[in-house]
mmCIF file of the N, C-alpha and C atoms, coordinates in Angstrom:
data_MODEL
# 
_entry.id   MODEL 
# 
loop_
_atom_site.group_PDB 
_atom_site.id 
_atom_site.type_symbol 
_atom_site.label_atom_id 
_atom_site.label_alt_id 
_atom_site.label_comp_id 
_atom_site.label_asym_id 
_atom_site.label_entity_id 
_atom_site.label_seq_id 
_atom_site.pdbx_PDB_ins_code 
_atom_site.Cartn_x 
_atom_site.Cartn_y 
_atom_site.Cartn_z 
_atom_site.occupancy 
_atom_site.B_iso_or_equiv 
_atom_site.pdbx_formal_charge 
_atom_site.auth_seq_id 
_atom_site.auth_comp_id 
_atom_site.auth_asym_id 
_atom_site.auth_atom_id 
_atom_site.pdbx_PDB_model_num 
ATOM 1   N N  . MET A 1 1  ? 27.554  -42.809 164.457 1.00 0.00 ? 1  MET A N  1 
ATOM 2   C CA . MET A 1 1  ? 26.570  -42.184 165.335 1.00 0.00 ? 1  MET A CA 1 
ATOM 3   C C  . MET A 1 1  ? 27.092  -42.222 166.767 1.00 0.00 ? 1  MET A C  1 
ATOM 4   N N  . ASN A 1 2  ? 26.846  -41.161 167.494 1.00 0.00 ? 2  ASN A N  1 
ATOM 5   C CA . ASN A 1 2  ? 27.218  -41.073 168.896 1.00 0.00 ? 2  ASN A CA 1 
ATOM 6   C C  . ASN A 1 2  ? 26.092  -41.688 169.728 1.00 0.00 ? 2  ASN A C  1 
ATOM 7   N N  . TRP A 1 3  ? 26.234  -42.960 170.078 1.00 0.00 ? 3  TRP A N  1 
ATOM 8   C CA . TRP A 1 3  ? 25.160  -43.688 170.775 1.00 0.00 ? 3  TRP A CA 1 
ATOM 9   C C  . TRP A 1 3  ? 24.870  -43.131 172.161 1.00 0.00 ? 3  TRP A C  1 
ATOM 10  N N  . LYS A 1 4  ? 25.902  -42.672 172.844 1.00 0.00 ? 4  LYS A N  1 
ATOM 11  C CA . LYS A 1 4  ? 25.698  -42.117 174.182 1.00 0.00 ? 4  LYS A CA 1 
ATOM 12  C C  . LYS A 1 4  ? 24.787  -40.884 174.121 1.00 0.00 ? 4  LYS A C  1 
ATOM 13  N N  . ASN A 1 5  ? 25.033  -40.030 173.151 1.00 0.00 ? 5  ASN A N  1 
ATOM 14  C CA . ASN A 1 5  ? 24.212  -38.834 172.968 1.00 0.00 ? 5  ASN A CA 1 
ATOM 15  C C  . ASN A 1 5  ? 22.799  -39.216 172.558 1.00 0.00 ? 5  ASN A C  1 
ATOM 16  N N  . TRP A 1 6  ? 22.683  -40.221 171.658 1.00 0.00 ? 6  TRP A N  1 
ATOM 17  C CA . TRP A 1 6  ? 21.358  -40.680 171.221 1.00 0.00 ? 6  TRP A CA 1 
ATOM 18  C C  . TRP A 1 6  ? 20.561  -41.220 172.405 1.00 0.00 ? 6  TRP A C  1 
ATOM 19  N N  . ILE A 1 7  ? 21.189  -42.043 173.223 1.00 0.00 ? 7  ILE A N  1 
ATOM 20  C CA . ILE A 1 7  ? 20.498  -42.626 174.382 1.00 0.00 ? 7  ILE A CA 1 
ATOM 21  C C  . ILE A 1 7  ? 20.014  -41.527 175.320 1.00 0.00 ? 7  ILE A C  1 
ATOM 22  N N  . LYS A 1 8  ? 20.851  -40.531 175.553 1.00 0.00 ? 8  LYS A N  1 
ATOM 23  C CA . LYS A 1 8  ? 20.471  -39.425 176.434 1.00 0.00 ? 8  LYS A CA 1 
ATOM 24  C C  . LYS A 1 8  ? 19.264  -38.671 175.877 1.00 0.00 ? 8  LYS A C  1 
ATOM 25  N N  . LYS A 1 9  ? 19.334  -38.300 174.599 1.00 0.00 ? 9  LYS A N  1 
ATOM 26  C CA . LYS A 1 9  ? 18.247  -37.515 173.999 1.00 0.00 ? 9  LYS A CA 1 
ATOM 27  C C  . LYS A 1 9  ? 16.965  -38.338 173.852 1.00 0.00 ? 9  LYS A C  1 
ATOM 28  N N  . ALA A 1 10 ? 17.090  -39.593 173.425 1.00 0.00 ? 10 ALA A N  1 
ATOM 29  C CA . ALA A 1 10 ? 15.912  -40.450 173.291 1.00 0.00 ? 10 ALA A CA 1 
ATOM 30  C C  . ALA A 1 10 ? 15.305  -40.736 174.657 1.00 0.00 ? 10 ALA A C  1 
ATOM 31  N N  . GLY A 1 11 ? 16.134  -40.891 175.667 1.00 0.00 ? 11 GLY A N  1 
ATOM 32  C CA . GLY A 1 11 ? 15.642  -41.125 177.023 1.00 0.00 ? 11 GLY A CA 1 
ATOM 33  C C  . GLY A 1 11 ? 14.864  -39.941 177.570 1.00 0.00 ? 11 GLY A C  1 
ATOM 34  N N  . VAL A 1 12 ? 15.379  -38.756 177.343 1.00 0.00 ? 12 VAL A N  1 
ATOM 35  C CA . VAL A 1 12 ? 14.676  -37.541 177.784 1.00 0.00 ? 12 VAL A CA 1 
ATOM 36  C C  . VAL A 1 12 ? 13.324  -37.441 177.081 1.00 0.00 ? 12 VAL A C  1 
ATOM 37  N N  . ARG A 1 13 ? 13.331  -37.696 175.773 1.00 0.00 ? 13 ARG A N  1 
ATOM 38  C CA . ARG A 1 13 ? 12.086  -37.636 175.004 1.00 0.00 ? 13 ARG A CA 1 
ATOM 39  C C  . ARG A 1 13 ? 11.091  -38.685 175.515 1.00 0.00 ? 13 ARG A C  1 
ATOM 40  N N  . ALA A 1 14 ? 11.571  -39.893 175.793 1.00 0.00 ? 14 ALA A N  1 
ATOM 41  C CA . ALA A 1 14 ? 10.694  -40.963 176.283 1.00 0.00 ? 14 ALA A CA 1 
ATOM 42  C C  . ALA A 1 14 ? 10.130  -40.616 177.661 1.00 0.00 ? 14 ALA A C  1 
ATOM 43  N N  . LEU A 1 15 ? 10.953  -40.061 178.543 1.00 0.00 ? 15 LEU A N  1 
ATOM 44  C CA . LEU A 1 15 ? 10.461  -39.680 179.873 1.00 0.00 ? 15 LEU A CA 1 
ATOM 45  C C  . LEU A 1 15 ? 9.389   -38.597 179.787 1.00 0.00 ? 15 LEU A C  1 
ATOM 46  N N  . LYS A 1 16 ? 9.580   -37.651 178.896 1.00 0.00 ? 16 LYS A N  1 
ATOM 47  C CA . LYS A 1 16 ? 8.564   -36.613 178.704 1.00 0.00 ? 16 LYS A CA 1 
ATOM 48  C C  . LYS A 1 16 ? 7.262   -37.232 178.203 1.00 0.00 ? 16 LYS A C  1 
ATOM 49  N N  . THR A 1 17 ? 7.378   -38.193 177.295 1.00 0.00 ? 17 THR A N  1 
ATOM 50  C CA . THR A 1 17 ? 6.192   -38.874 176.767 1.00 0.00 ? 17 THR A CA 1 
ATOM 51  C C  . THR A 1 17 ? 5.491   -39.660 177.863 1.00 0.00 ? 17 THR A C  1 
ATOM 52  N N  . VAL A 1 18 ? 6.254   -40.341 178.702 1.00 0.00 ? 18 VAL A N  1 
ATOM 53  C CA . VAL A 1 18 ? 5.667   -41.090 179.819 1.00 0.00 ? 18 VAL A CA 1 
ATOM 54  C C  . VAL A 1 18 ? 4.904   -40.146 180.745 1.00 0.00 ? 18 VAL A C  1 
ATOM 55  N N  . ALA A 1 19 ? 5.511   -39.018 181.078 1.00 0.00 ? 19 ALA A N  1 
ATOM 56  C CA . ALA A 1 19 ? 4.859   -38.055 181.971 1.00 0.00 ? 19 ALA A CA 1 
ATOM 57  C C  . ALA A 1 19 ? 3.588   -37.490 181.345 1.00 0.00 ? 19 ALA A C  1 
ATOM 58  N N  . GLN A 1 20 ? 3.643   -37.156 180.077 1.00 0.00 ? 20 GLN A N  1 
ATOM 59  C CA . GLN A 1 20 ? 2.462   -36.610 179.395 1.00 0.00 ? 20 GLN A CA 1 
ATOM 60  C C  . GLN A 1 20 ? 1.334   -37.630 179.345 1.00 0.00 ? 20 GLN A C  1 
ATOM 61  N N  . THR A 1 21 ? 1.678   -38.883 179.101 1.00 0.00 ? 21 THR A N  1 
ATOM 62  C CA . THR A 1 21 ? 0.669   -39.937 179.047 1.00 0.00 ? 21 THR A CA 1 
ATOM 63  C C  . THR A 1 21 ? 0.055   -40.167 180.420 1.00 0.00 ? 21 THR A C  1 
ATOM 64  N N  . ALA A 1 22 ? 0.877   -40.157 181.451 1.00 0.00 ? 22 ALA A N  1 
ATOM 65  C CA . ALA A 1 22 ? 0.363   -40.329 182.812 1.00 0.00 ? 22 ALA A CA 1 
ATOM 66  C C  . ALA A 1 22 ? -0.592  -39.195 183.172 1.00 0.00 ? 22 ALA A C  1 
ATOM 67  N N  . ILE A 1 23 ? -0.218  -37.971 182.848 1.00 0.00 ? 23 ILE A N  1 
ATOM 68  C CA . ILE A 1 23 ? -1.077  -36.829 183.140 1.00 0.00 ? 23 ILE A CA 1 
ATOM 69  C C  . ILE A 1 23 ? -2.400  -36.936 182.399 1.00 0.00 ? 23 ILE A C  1 
ATOM 70  N N  . ALA A 1 24 ? -2.327  -37.316 181.123 1.00 0.00 ? 24 ALA A N  1 
ATOM 71  C CA . ALA A 1 24 ? -3.556  -37.453 180.333 1.00 0.00 ? 24 ALA A CA 1 
ATOM 72  C C  . ALA A 1 24 ? -4.434  -38.577 180.862 1.00 0.00 ? 24 ALA A C  1 
ATOM 73  N N  . THR A 1 25 ? -3.823  -39.687 181.238 1.00 0.00 ? 25 THR A N  1 
ATOM 74  C CA . THR A 1 25 ? -4.589  -40.822 181.744 1.00 0.00 ? 25 THR A CA 1 
ATOM 75  C C  . THR A 1 25 ? -5.218  -40.503 183.090 1.00 0.00 ? 25 THR A C  1 
ATOM 76  N N  . ILE A 1 26 ? -4.477  -39.865 183.965 1.00 0.00 ? 26 ILE A N  1 
ATOM 77  C CA . ILE A 1 26 ? -5.008  -39.479 185.274 1.00 0.00 ? 26 ILE A CA 1 
ATOM 78  C C  . ILE A 1 26 ? -6.124  -38.453 185.100 1.00 0.00 ? 26 ILE A C  1 
ATOM 79  N N  . GLY A 1 27 ? -5.950  -37.568 184.128 1.00 0.00 ? 27 GLY A N  1 
ATOM 80  C CA . GLY A 1 27 ? -6.923  -36.506 183.911 1.00 0.00 ? 27 GLY A CA 1 
ATOM 81  C C  . GLY A 1 27 ? -8.272  -36.981 183.403 1.00 0.00 ? 27 GLY A C  1 
ATOM 82  N N  . THR A 1 28 ? -8.380  -38.224 183.008 1.00 0.00 ? 28 THR A N  1 
ATOM 83  C CA . THR A 1 28 ? -9.659  -38.731 182.513 1.00 0.00 ? 28 THR A CA 1 
ATOM 84  C C  . THR A 1 28 ? -10.599 -39.150 183.623 1.00 0.00 ? 28 THR A C  1 
ATOM 85  N N  . THR A 1 29 ? -10.149 -39.131 184.866 1.00 0.00 ? 29 THR A N  1 
ATOM 86  C CA . THR A 1 29 ? -11.020 -39.493 185.993 1.00 0.00 ? 29 THR A CA 1 
ATOM 87  C C  . THR A 1 29 ? -11.425 -38.246 186.759 1.00 0.00 ? 29 THR A C  1 
ATOM 88  N N  . ALA A 1 30 ? -12.555 -38.341 187.425 1.00 0.00 ? 30 ALA A N  1 
ATOM 89  C CA . ALA A 1 30 ? -13.081 -37.191 188.158 1.00 0.00 ? 30 ALA A CA 1 
ATOM 90  C C  . ALA A 1 30 ? -12.369 -36.989 189.497 1.00 0.00 ? 30 ALA A C  1 
ATOM 91  N N  . LEU A 1 31 ? -12.047 -38.062 190.166 1.00 0.00 ? 31 LEU A N  1 
ATOM 92  C CA . LEU A 1 31 ? -11.420 -37.977 191.487 1.00 0.00 ? 31 LEU A CA 1 
ATOM 93  C C  . LEU A 1 31 ? -10.145 -38.812 191.515 1.00 0.00 ? 31 LEU A C  1 
ATOM 94  N N  . ILE A 1 32 ? -9.145  -38.345 192.252 1.00 0.00 ? 32 ILE A N  1 
ATOM 95  C CA . ILE A 1 32 ? -7.866  -39.050 192.338 1.00 0.00 ? 32 ILE A CA 1 
ATOM 96  C C  . ILE A 1 32 ? -8.042  -40.453 192.920 1.00 0.00 ? 32 ILE A C  1 
ATOM 97  N N  . THR A 1 33 ? -9.060  -40.637 193.752 1.00 0.00 ? 33 THR A N  1 
ATOM 98  C CA . THR A 1 33 ? -9.298  -41.961 194.332 1.00 0.00 ? 33 THR A CA 1 
ATOM 99  C C  . THR A 1 33 ? -9.856  -42.947 193.319 1.00 0.00 ? 33 THR A C  1 
ATOM 100 N N  . GLU A 1 34 ? -10.334 -42.432 192.185 1.00 0.00 ? 34 GLU A N  1 
ATOM 101 C CA . GLU A 1 34 ? -10.897 -43.303 191.152 1.00 0.00 ? 34 GLU A CA 1 
ATOM 102 C C  . GLU A 1 34 ? -9.872  -43.675 190.083 1.00 0.00 ? 34 GLU A C  1 
ATOM 103 N N  . VAL A 1 35 ? -8.648  -43.203 190.219 1.00 0.00 ? 35 VAL A N  1 
ATOM 104 C CA . VAL A 1 35 ? -7.622  -43.462 189.210 1.00 0.00 ? 35 VAL A CA 1 
ATOM 105 C C  . VAL A 1 35 ? -7.233  -44.941 189.251 1.00 0.00 ? 35 VAL A C  1 
ATOM 106 N N  . ASN A 1 36 ? -7.247  -45.566 188.097 1.00 0.00 ? 36 ASN A N  1 
ATOM 107 C CA . ASN A 1 36 ? -6.781  -46.944 187.979 1.00 0.00 ? 36 ASN A CA 1 
ATOM 108 C C  . ASN A 1 36 ? -5.280  -46.874 187.702 1.00 0.00 ? 36 ASN A C  1 
ATOM 109 N N  . TRP A 1 37 ? -4.480  -46.996 188.754 1.00 0.00 ? 37 TRP A N  1 
ATOM 110 C CA . TRP A 1 37 ? -3.046  -46.788 188.654 1.00 0.00 ? 37 TRP A CA 1 
ATOM 111 C C  . TRP A 1 37 ? -2.364  -47.832 187.771 1.00 0.00 ? 37 TRP A C  1 
ATOM 112 N N  . LEU A 1 38 ? -2.925  -49.021 187.691 1.00 0.00 ? 38 LEU A N  1 
ATOM 113 C CA . LEU A 1 38 ? -2.373  -50.041 186.804 1.00 0.00 ? 38 LEU A CA 1 
ATOM 114 C C  . LEU A 1 38 ? -2.512  -49.608 185.343 1.00 0.00 ? 38 LEU A C  1 
ATOM 115 N N  . VAL A 1 39 ? -3.657  -49.031 185.003 1.00 0.00 ? 39 VAL A N  1 
ATOM 116 C CA . VAL A 1 39 ? -3.865  -48.537 183.646 1.00 0.00 ? 39 VAL A CA 1 
ATOM 117 C C  . VAL A 1 39 ? -2.924  -47.368 183.355 1.00 0.00 ? 39 VAL A C  1 
ATOM 118 N N  . VAL A 1 40 ? -2.760  -46.471 184.312 1.00 0.00 ? 40 VAL A N  1 
ATOM 119 C CA . VAL A 1 40 ? -1.855  -45.325 184.136 1.00 0.00 ? 40 VAL A CA 1 
ATOM 120 C C  . VAL A 1 40 ? -0.431  -45.819 183.895 1.00 0.00 ? 40 VAL A C  1 
ATOM 121 N N  . ALA A 1 41 ? 0.033   -46.748 184.718 1.00 0.00 ? 41 ALA A N  1 
ATOM 122 C CA . ALA A 1 41 ? 1.395   -47.267 184.582 1.00 0.00 ? 41 ALA A CA 1 
ATOM 123 C C  . ALA A 1 41 ? 1.571   -48.007 183.258 1.00 0.00 ? 41 ALA A C  1 
ATOM 124 N N  . SER A 1 42 ? 0.598   -48.823 182.908 1.00 0.00 ? 42 SER A N  1 
ATOM 125 C CA . SER A 1 42 ? 0.675   -49.602 181.680 1.00 0.00 ? 42 SER A CA 1 
ATOM 126 C C  . SER A 1 42 ? 0.698   -48.702 180.441 1.00 0.00 ? 42 SER A C  1 
ATOM 127 N N  . ALA A 1 43 ? -0.210  -47.748 180.379 1.00 0.00 ? 43 ALA A N  1 
ATOM 128 C CA . ALA A 1 43 ? -0.276  -46.835 179.234 1.00 0.00 ? 43 ALA A CA 1 
ATOM 129 C C  . ALA A 1 43 ? 0.993   -45.986 179.137 1.00 0.00 ? 43 ALA A C  1 
ATOM 130 N N  . SER A 1 44 ? 1.491   -45.541 180.278 1.00 0.00 ? 44 SER A N  1 
ATOM 131 C CA . SER A 1 44 ? 2.691   -44.704 180.300 1.00 0.00 ? 44 SER A CA 1 
ATOM 132 C C  . SER A 1 44 ? 3.923   -45.495 179.864 1.00 0.00 ? 44 SER A C  1 
ATOM 133 N N  . ALA A 1 45 ? 4.052   -46.729 180.333 1.00 0.00 ? 45 ALA A N  1 
ATOM 134 C CA . ALA A 1 45 ? 5.185   -47.568 179.944 1.00 0.00 ? 45 ALA A CA 1 
ATOM 135 C C  . ALA A 1 45 ? 5.147   -47.863 178.444 1.00 0.00 ? 45 ALA A C  1 
ATOM 136 N N  . LEU A 1 46 ? 3.967   -48.164 177.938 1.00 0.00 ? 46 LEU A N  1 
ATOM 137 C CA . LEU A 1 46 ? 3.827   -48.418 176.508 1.00 0.00 ? 46 LEU A CA 1 
ATOM 138 C C  . LEU A 1 46 ? 4.198   -47.172 175.697 1.00 0.00 ? 46 LEU A C  1 
ATOM 139 N N  . ALA A 1 47 ? 3.757   -46.009 176.143 1.00 0.00 ? 47 ALA A N  1 
ATOM 140 C CA . ALA A 1 47 ? 4.080   -44.762 175.445 1.00 0.00 ? 47 ALA A CA 1 
ATOM 141 C C  . ALA A 1 47 ? 5.590   -44.527 175.448 1.00 0.00 ? 47 ALA A C  1 
ATOM 142 N N  . GLY A 1 48 ? 6.240   -44.812 176.558 1.00 0.00 ? 48 GLY A N  1 
ATOM 143 C CA . GLY A 1 48 ? 7.697   -44.652 176.631 1.00 0.00 ? 48 GLY A CA 1 
ATOM 144 C C  . GLY A 1 48 ? 8.421   -45.585 175.676 1.00 0.00 ? 48 GLY A C  1 
ATOM 145 N N  . ALA A 1 49 ? 7.972   -46.835 175.614 1.00 0.00 ? 49 ALA A N  1 
ATOM 146 C CA . ALA A 1 49 ? 8.577   -47.807 174.703 1.00 0.00 ? 49 ALA A CA 1 
ATOM 147 C C  . ALA A 1 49 ? 8.367   -47.384 173.247 1.00 0.00 ? 49 ALA A C  1 
ATOM 148 N N  . LEU A 1 50 ? 7.167   -46.926 172.933 1.00 0.00 ? 50 LEU A N  1 
ATOM 149 C CA . LEU A 1 50 ? 6.891   -46.464 171.568 1.00 0.00 ? 50 LEU A CA 1 
ATOM 150 C C  . LEU A 1 50 ? 7.723   -45.239 171.213 1.00 0.00 ? 50 LEU A C  1 
ATOM 151 N N  . SER A 1 51 ? 7.942   -44.371 172.184 1.00 0.00 ? 51 SER A N  1 
ATOM 152 C CA . SER A 1 51 ? 8.768   -43.189 171.942 1.00 0.00 ? 51 SER A CA 1 
ATOM 153 C C  . SER A 1 51 ? 10.196  -43.595 171.593 1.00 0.00 ? 51 SER A C  1 
ATOM 154 N N  . LEU A 1 52 ? 10.746  -44.564 172.337 1.00 0.00 ? 52 LEU A N  1 
ATOM 155 C CA . LEU A 1 52 ? 12.104  -45.027 172.046 1.00 0.00 ? 52 LEU A CA 1 
ATOM 156 C C  . LEU A 1 52 ? 12.176  -45.669 170.661 1.00 0.00 ? 52 LEU A C  1 
ATOM 157 N N  . LEU A 1 53 ? 11.176  -46.459 170.320 1.00 0.00 ? 53 LEU A N  1 
ATOM 158 C CA . LEU A 1 53 ? 11.159  -47.087 169.000 1.00 0.00 ? 53 LEU A CA 1 
ATOM 159 C C  . LEU A 1 53 ? 11.051  -46.045 167.891 1.00 0.00 ? 53 LEU A C  1 
ATOM 160 N N  . THR A 1 54 ? 10.233  -45.036 168.109 1.00 0.00 ? 54 THR A N  1 
ATOM 161 C CA . THR A 1 54 ? 10.093  -43.959 167.131 1.00 0.00 ? 54 THR A CA 1 
ATOM 162 C C  . THR A 1 54 ? 11.409  -43.203 166.979 1.00 0.00 ? 54 THR A C  1 
ATOM 163 N N  . SER A 1 55 ? 12.139  -43.052 168.077 1.00 0.00 ? 55 SER A N  1 
ATOM 164 C CA . SER A 1 55 ? 13.407  -42.330 168.040 1.00 0.00 ? 55 SER A CA 1 
ATOM 165 C C  . SER A 1 55 ? 14.458  -43.055 167.210 1.00 0.00 ? 55 SER A C  1 
ATOM 166 N N  . LEU A 1 56 ? 14.276  -44.356 166.995 1.00 0.00 ? 56 LEU A N  1 
ATOM 167 C CA . LEU A 1 56 ? 15.212  -45.094 166.147 1.00 0.00 ? 56 LEU A CA 1 
ATOM 168 C C  . LEU A 1 56 ? 15.214  -44.554 164.719 1.00 0.00 ? 56 LEU A C  1 
ATOM 169 N N  . ALA A 1 57 ? 14.096  -43.988 164.306 1.00 0.00 ? 57 ALA A N  1 
ATOM 170 C CA . ALA A 1 57 ? 13.993  -43.414 162.958 1.00 0.00 ? 57 ALA A CA 1 
ATOM 171 C C  . ALA A 1 57 ? 14.761  -42.104 162.845 1.00 0.00 ? 57 ALA A C  1 
ATOM 172 N N  . GLY A 1 58 ? 15.077  -41.502 163.970 1.00 0.00 ? 58 GLY A N  1 
ATOM 173 C CA . GLY A 1 58 ? 15.835  -40.255 163.954 1.00 0.00 ? 58 GLY A CA 1 
ATOM 174 C C  . GLY A 1 58 ? 15.317  -39.283 164.991 1.00 0.00 ? 58 GLY A C  1 
ATOM 175 N N  . LEU A 1 59 ? 16.224  -38.489 165.491 1.00 0.00 ? 59 LEU A N  1 
ATOM 176 C CA . LEU A 1 59 ? 15.886  -37.466 166.474 1.00 0.00 ? 59 LEU A CA 1 
ATOM 177 C C  . LEU A 1 59 ? 16.229  -36.092 165.903 1.00 0.00 ? 59 LEU A C  1 
ATOM 178 N N  . PRO A 1 60 ? 15.256  -35.203 165.792 1.00 0.00 ? 60 PRO A N  1 
ATOM 179 C CA . PRO A 1 60 ? 15.535  -33.860 165.282 1.00 0.00 ? 60 PRO A CA 1 
ATOM 180 C C  . PRO A 1 60 ? 16.617  -33.139 166.082 1.00 0.00 ? 60 PRO A C  1 
ATOM 181 N N  . GLU A 1 61 ? 16.676  -33.414 167.393 1.00 0.00 ? 61 GLU A N  1 
ATOM 182 C CA . GLU A 1 61 ? 17.681  -32.755 168.232 1.00 0.00 ? 61 GLU A CA 1 
ATOM 183 C C  . GLU A 1 61 ? 19.093  -33.091 167.759 1.00 0.00 ? 61 GLU A C  1 
ATOM 184 N N  . LEU A 1 62 ? 19.318  -34.343 167.378 1.00 0.00 ? 62 LEU A N  1 
ATOM 185 C CA . LEU A 1 62 ? 20.642  -34.742 166.909 1.00 0.00 ? 62 LEU A CA 1 
ATOM 186 C C  . LEU A 1 62 ? 20.947  -34.151 165.540 1.00 0.00 ? 62 LEU A C  1 
ATOM 187 N N  . GLU A 1 63 ? 19.937  -34.078 164.693 1.00 0.00 ? 63 GLU A N  1 
ATOM 188 C CA . GLU A 1 63 ? 20.124  -33.491 163.366 1.00 0.00 ? 63 GLU A CA 1 
ATOM 189 C C  . GLU A 1 63 ? 20.459  -32.008 163.471 1.00 0.00 ? 63 GLU A C  1 
ATOM 190 N N  . GLU A 1 64 ? 19.804  -31.298 164.411 1.00 0.00 ? 64 GLU A N  1 
ATOM 191 C CA . GLU A 1 64 ? 20.088  -29.875 164.614 1.00 0.00 ? 64 GLU A CA 1 
ATOM 192 C C  . GLU A 1 64 ? 21.518  -29.680 165.097 1.00 0.00 ? 64 GLU A C  1 
ATOM 193 N N  . GLU A 1 65 ? 21.962  -30.562 166.018 1.00 0.00 ? 65 GLU A N  1 
ATOM 194 C CA . GLU A 1 65 ? 23.331  -30.466 166.516 1.00 0.00 ? 65 GLU A CA 1 
ATOM 195 C C  . GLU A 1 65 ? 24.333  -30.715 165.395 1.00 0.00 ? 65 GLU A C  1 
ATOM 196 N N  . ALA A 1 66 ? 24.059  -31.706 164.551 1.00 0.00 ? 66 ALA A N  1 
ATOM 197 C CA . ALA A 1 66 ? 24.956  -32.024 163.439 1.00 0.00 ? 66 ALA A CA 1 
ATOM 198 C C  . ALA A 1 66 ? 25.016  -30.856 162.454 1.00 0.00 ? 66 ALA A C  1 
ATOM 199 N N  . ASP A 1 67 ? 23.868  -30.261 162.160 1.00 0.00 ? 67 ASP A N  1 
ATOM 200 C CA . ASP A 1 67 ? 23.831  -29.117 161.242 1.00 0.00 ? 67 ASP A CA 1 
ATOM 201 C C  . ASP A 1 67 ? 24.631  -27.947 161.801 1.00 0.00 ? 67 ASP A C  1 
ATOM 202 N N  . ALA A 1 68 ? 24.455  -27.681 163.102 1.00 0.00 ? 68 ALA A N  1 
ATOM 203 C CA . ALA A 1 68 ? 25.177  -26.581 163.741 1.00 0.00 ? 68 ALA A CA 1 
ATOM 204 C C  . ALA A 1 68 ? 26.680  -26.848 163.741 1.00 0.00 ? 68 ALA A C  1 
ATOM 205 N N  . SER A 1 69 ? 27.050  -28.105 163.978 1.00 0.00 ? 69 SER A N  1 
ATOM 206 C CA . SER A 1 69 ? 28.464  -28.471 163.989 1.00 0.00 ? 69 SER A CA 1 
ATOM 207 C C  . SER A 1 69 ? 29.077  -28.299 162.603 1.00 0.00 ? 69 SER A C  1 
ATOM 208 N N  . HIS A 1 70 ? 28.354  -28.710 161.551 1.00 0.00 ? 70 HIS A N  1 
ATOM 209 C CA . HIS A 1 70 ? 28.847  -28.561 160.187 1.00 0.00 ? 70 HIS A CA 1 
ATOM 210 C C  . HIS A 1 70 ? 28.976  -27.081 159.826 1.00 0.00 ? 70 HIS A C  1 
ATOM 211 N N  . ALA A 1 71 ? 28.014  -26.282 160.198 1.00 0.00 ? 71 ALA A N  1 
ATOM 212 C CA . ALA A 1 71 ? 28.050  -24.856 159.892 1.00 0.00 ? 71 ALA A CA 1 
ATOM 213 C C  . ALA A 1 71 ? 29.238  -24.198 160.584 1.00 0.00 ? 71 ALA A C  1 
ATOM 214 N N  . LYS A 1 72 ? 29.478  -24.562 161.827 1.00 0.00 ? 72 LYS A N  1 
ATOM 215 C CA . LYS A 1 72 ? 30.598  -23.989 162.569 1.00 0.00 ? 72 LYS A CA 1 
ATOM 216 C C  . LYS A 1 72 ? 31.926  -24.395 161.922 1.00 0.00 ? 72 LYS A C  1 
ATOM 217 N N  . HIS A 1 73 ? 32.000  -25.638 161.481 1.00 0.00 ? 73 HIS A N  1 
ATOM 218 C CA . HIS A 1 73 ? 33.221  -26.117 160.821 1.00 0.00 ? 73 HIS A CA 1 
ATOM 219 C C  . HIS A 1 73 ? 33.528  -25.326 159.563 1.00 0.00 ? 73 HIS A C  1 
ATOM 220 N N  . PHE A 1 74 ? 32.492  -25.039 158.770 1.00 0.00 ? 74 PHE A N  1 
ATOM 221 C CA . PHE A 1 74 ? 32.705  -24.291 157.532 1.00 0.00 ? 74 PHE A CA 1 
ATOM 222 C C  . PHE A 1 74 ? 33.027  -22.822 157.807 1.00 0.00 ? 74 PHE A C  1 
ATOM 223 N N  . GLU A 1 75 ? 32.476  -22.270 158.885 1.00 0.00 ? 75 GLU A N  1 
ATOM 224 C CA . GLU A 1 75 ? 32.780  -20.884 159.231 1.00 0.00 ? 75 GLU A CA 1 
ATOM 225 C C  . GLU A 1 75 ? 34.222  -20.742 159.661 1.00 0.00 ? 75 GLU A C  1 
ATOM 226 N N  . GLU A 1 76 ? 34.740  -21.756 160.376 1.00 0.00 ? 76 GLU A N  1 
ATOM 227 C CA . GLU A 1 76 ? 36.125  -21.711 160.854 1.00 0.00 ? 76 GLU A CA 1 
ATOM 228 C C  . GLU A 1 76 ? 37.110  -22.032 159.728 1.00 0.00 ? 76 GLU A C  1 
ATOM 229 N N  . GLY A 1 77 ? 36.632  -22.824 158.743 1.00 0.00 ? 77 GLY A N  1 
ATOM 230 C CA . GLY A 1 77 ? 37.478  -23.376 157.690 1.00 0.00 ? 77 GLY A CA 1 
ATOM 231 C C  . GLY A 1 77 ? 38.171  -22.394 156.859 1.00 0.00 ? 77 GLY A C  1 
# 
């Protein structure tokens, strides 16, 4: 396995998850002054960690790249 590529792809996925969680958590309050920033940070960090753990089971992006690479190899072969 190409760990450098995995880290890059899993990191991007985790950052997107963190951002989505932060947006959802912030969106549950009526006013920006009422946002509990500790809760937003905590929920977002947990979501990012869970995303990385989930990525250990496999990343579709890497599987698609491997499939494309195999197909190209057979076409050239």
